[in-house]
C-alpha positions in Angstrom: -6.9 68.2 51.6 -10.3 69.3 50.1 -12.0 72.4 51.5 -15.2 71.9 53.7 -18.1 73.8 51.7 -18.8 75.3 54.7 -15.6 77.8 55.0 -15.9 78.4 51.3 -16.5 82.8 51.3 -18.8 84.3 49.2 -17.0 85.4 46.0 -18.0 86.4 42.4 -15.7 86.4 38.8 -16.3 86.8 35.3 -15.3 83.7 33.0 -12.2 84.6 31.4 -11.3 83.4 27.4 -9.4 80.3 28.6 -12.5 79.0 30.6 -14.9 79.2 27.3 -16.8 75.9 26.7 -16.2 74.9 29.6 -18.3 72.5 32.3 -19.4 74.8 35.2 -17.4 72.5 37.5 -14.4 72.9 35.6 -14.7 76.4 35.3 -15.6 77.1 38.9 -12.0 76.4 39.5 -11.5 80.2 38.4 -12.7 80.8 41.4 -11.6 78.2 43.8 -8.4 77.2 42.2 -7.4 74.9 45.5 -10.8 73.2 45.6 -11.5 69.7 44.3 -13.8 68.6 41.8 -15.7 67.0 44.1 -16.1 70.1 46.3 -16.7 72.1 43.5 -19.6 69.6 42.3 -20.9 69.8 45.9 -21.2 73.6 46.3 -23.2 73.8 42.8 -25.7 70.7 43.6 -26.1 73.1 47.0 -27.5 75.8 44.8 -24.5 78.2 46.1 -23.3 78.8 42.8 -24.9 81.0 40.0 -24.6 81.4 36.5 -26.0 85.0 35.4 -28.0 85.5 38.3 -29.7 81.6 38.1 -28.6 78.0 39.3 -27.5 75.9 37.2 -26.4 72.4 36.4 -22.6 71.2 36.7 -22.3 70.3 32.9 -23.8 73.7 31.9 -21.1 75.1 29.1 -20.0 78.7 30.1 -19.5 81.2 28.2 -16.7 84.4 27.9 -18.0 87.2 30.2 -20.8 84.8 32.1 -20.6 85.8 35.5 -20.2 83.0 38.0 -21.3 84.0 41.8 -20.7 81.6 45.0 -22.9 82.2 47.8 -22.0 82.5 51.3 -22.9 79.6 53.6 -26.0 80.5 55.7 -26.1 77.4 57.5 -26.4 78.4 61.1 -23.2 77.1 63.5 -23.4 74.0 65.1 -24.3 74.4 68.7 -21.9 73.5 71.2 -22.5 70.6 73.3 -21.2 69.4 76.6 -21.5 65.9 77.5 -20.5 65.4 80.8 -19.3 62.5 82.5 -20.5 61.7 85.6 -18.3 58.8 86.5 -15.7 56.4 85.2 -14.3 53.4 85.8 -11.9 50.7 83.6 -14.9 49.0 82.5 -17.6 51.2 82.5 -18.5 55.3 82.1 -21.7 57.3 83.1 -22.6 60.3 80.7 -25.2 62.8 81.6 -27.2 63.2 78.3 -29.5 66.7 78.4 -33.0 67.0 77.8 -33.5 67.0 73.8 -31.1 65.4 72.6 -31.4 61.7 71.4 -29.1 58.4 72.5 -28.2 57.5 69.5 -28.6 58.1 65.6 -32.3 57.5 64.0 -32.2 56.8 60.8 -33.2 59.7 58.1 -32.6 62.3 61.0 -29.5 65.1 61.0 -29.4 66.0 65.0 -26.7 65.1 66.9 -26.8 62.1 69.6 -24.6 61.4 72.4 -23.3 58.0 70.6 -21.9 60.4 67.9 -19.7 61.9 70.8 -18.2 58.7 72.1 -14.9 58.3 70.4 -13.9 61.7 70.9 -14.9 61.6 75.3 -13.1 58.1 75.2 -10.2 57.8 72.1 -8.0 55.5 74.2 -11.3 52.9 74.4 -13.7 50.9 72.6 -17.2 52.7 74.1 -20.1 51.0 73.3 -23.8 52.5 74.5 -25.6 50.3 76.8 -28.6 51.7 77.5 -30.8 54.8 75.5 -33.0 57.1 77.1 -35.6 59.0 75.2 -35.4 62.2 73.3 -36.9 64.2 75.8 -35.6 62.3 79.0 -32.5 64.0 80.9 -30.2 61.9 83.1 -27.7 58.8 82.7 -26.2 56.7 80.1 -24.0 54.1 80.7 -20.8 53.2 78.6 -18.9 50.0 78.0 -15.2 51.2 77.5 -14.1 47.9 76.2 -15.5 44.3 74.8 -15.5 42.7 77.8 -17.6 44.9 79.9 -20.1 44.9 77.3 -20.4 41.3 77.3 -20.3 41.3 80.7 -23.1 43.6 81.0 -25.5 41.6 78.4 -25.4 38.6 80.8 -26.1 40.3 83.9 -29.5 39.6 85.7 -31.7 42.5 85.2 -32.8 42.6 88.8 -29.1 43.1 89.7 -29.0 46.5 87.6 -31.2 49.4 89.6 -32.5 52.4 87.3 -34.0 55.1 89.4 -35.3 58.4 87.9 -37.3 61.4 89.3 -39.9 62.7 87.9 -42.9 65.5 88.4 -46.2 64.4 87.7 -49.6 66.1 87.1 -52.0 64.9 90.3 -51.5 63.7 94.1 -49.4 60.8 95.0 -49.8 60.5 98.8 -48.5 56.7 98.9 -45.9 54.4 97.2 -47.2 52.5 94.3 -46.5 49.3 92.3 -47.8 49.3 88.6 -47.4 46.0 87.3 -49.8 46.2 84.0 -48.3 44.4 81.2 -46.6 46.5 78.4 -47.3 46.3 74.5 -44.8 48.2 72.9 -45.1 46.8 69.5 -46.4 50.0 68.0 -43.3 52.0 67.3 -44.9 55.3 68.4 -46.9 55.0 71.8 -46.6 51.9 74.0 -50.0 50.2 75.3 -50.6 49.4 78.9 -52.6 46.4 78.9 -55.1 45.2 81.4 -53.8 42.1 82.7 -51.0 42.2 85.0 -47.5 41.0 84.2 -45.7 38.6 86.9 -42.4 39.5 86.3 -41.3 42.0 89.1 -38.2 43.1 86.9 -41.3 44.5 84.4 -42.7 46.6 87.2 -42.6 50.4 87.8 -42.1 51.4 91.3 -43.2 54.8 92.4 -42.8 57.0 95.4 -43.6 60.6 96.5 -41.4 63.0 97.7 -43.1 66.4 97.9 -46.5 68.3 96.6 -45.8 70.9 94.6 -48.2 73.7 93.3 -49.4 73.7 89.5 -51.6 76.3 89.2 -54.5 75.6 86.2 -53.1 71.8 86.2 -53.7 71.5 90.3 -51.3 69.5 92.4 -47.9 68.5 91.4 -45.9 65.5 92.9 -42.5 65.1 92.3 -41.9 61.3 92.7 -38.9 58.7 92.8 -39.1 55.9 90.1 -37.5 52.6 90.4 -37.1 50.3 87.4 -35.3 47.1 86.4 -35.2 46.1 83.2 -36.8 48.9 81.2 -39.1 48.8 78.1 -39.7 51.6 76.0 -41.6 54.4 77.3 -41.9 52.3 80.4 -42.0 54.8 83.1 -44.1 57.5 81.2 -46.6 54.8 80.0 -47.3 53.1 83.3 -47.5 57.0 85.3 -50.0 58.0 82.6 -52.0 54.8 83.0 -52.5 55.3 86.7 -53.9 59.0 86.2 -50.6 60.5 86.8 -49.0 61.9 83.6 -45.7 63.0 83.8 -45.4 67.1 83.5 -44.8 68.1 80.0 -45.1 64.7 78.3 -47.0 65.3 75.0 -47.1 62.0 74.1 -49.1 60.3 77.2 -50.1 63.4 79.2 -52.4 65.4 77.1 -53.6 68.9 78.6 -50.0 69.6 80.5 -48.8 71.3 77.6 -48.3 74.5 79.5 -44.7 73.2 80.7 -41.4 73.5 79.2 -39.7 70.1 79.0 -40.5 66.6 79.8 -40.0 65.9 83.6 -38.0 62.8 84.0 -34.8 62.4 85.1 -32.3 59.0 85.0 -30.7 60.2 88.4 -29.1 56.8 89.8 -27.7 53.8 88.0 -26.0 50.9 90.0 -25.2 47.4 89.6 -22.6 45.1 90.8 -18.9 47.0 91.1 -20.4 49.8 89.7 -22.9 53.1 90.9 -23.5 56.7 89.2 -25.7 59.5 90.2 -26.5 62.6 88.5 -27.0 65.8 89.7 -30.8 67.1 89.5 -29.7 69.4 87.1 -32.7 70.6 86.1 -34.9 73.3 87.4 -38.4 72.8 89.1 -41.2 74.5 86.9 -42.3 77.7 88.2 -46.2 77.2 89.3 -48.4 77.4 86.3 -50.8 80.3 87.3 
């Protein structure tokens, strides 16, 4: 089995007579006798192999007496990430996603995502992620554990799926709101809230005040409960900002509240026929911003 380049320690040696005239990727075998050609080339391409103190190409012909050095790996250790399973049945499971982590893989980005953990979390199933949360949002993600569950959820009426969030908004809210304006999510970065009303209740955002909080220079903050059904991209964030109640810590829709350490939006409850999961509000309320 071939070694992993991250587990190859630093070392050096002089090219011996037997290696004179060999390609560097072949001569490196003197330092790494158990490593295959693919790994040796990979280490050279990563710049971890120096010849006479300088990086070199795999095809360089080395000479007797030259010094080959293998530099240590300086990649920081991967963070230990725990994805709690909040609830599991024969067909579905609910996971708790931390804030600052992607739900699924994004092209061109190497950050860890919850979807990549599914095979390890459910080795005896065929897990498929059924919903997404913004990178900055914490809370529940739903997983189908077998193909039939995925099909059943796909054809389920959106009005039978309740998604409840808690958030902290900048501003005072004294009464419940129904946010009905249409959303335009054609722009991949920012969802626009349009002037016209959406006739479909499944696309509305329902908001209830929970408690008022001190906000220091931001003025009053309000902890709110939010409910949606179908759920469009950035629906809650965009609707609340358009209602002059931006979510605390929102860098895209909440200009002027960058003092917060995170986006205060948490998916706390998910329910549909024969399944219900609730996540603890395991994120600290902000300290007064004074």
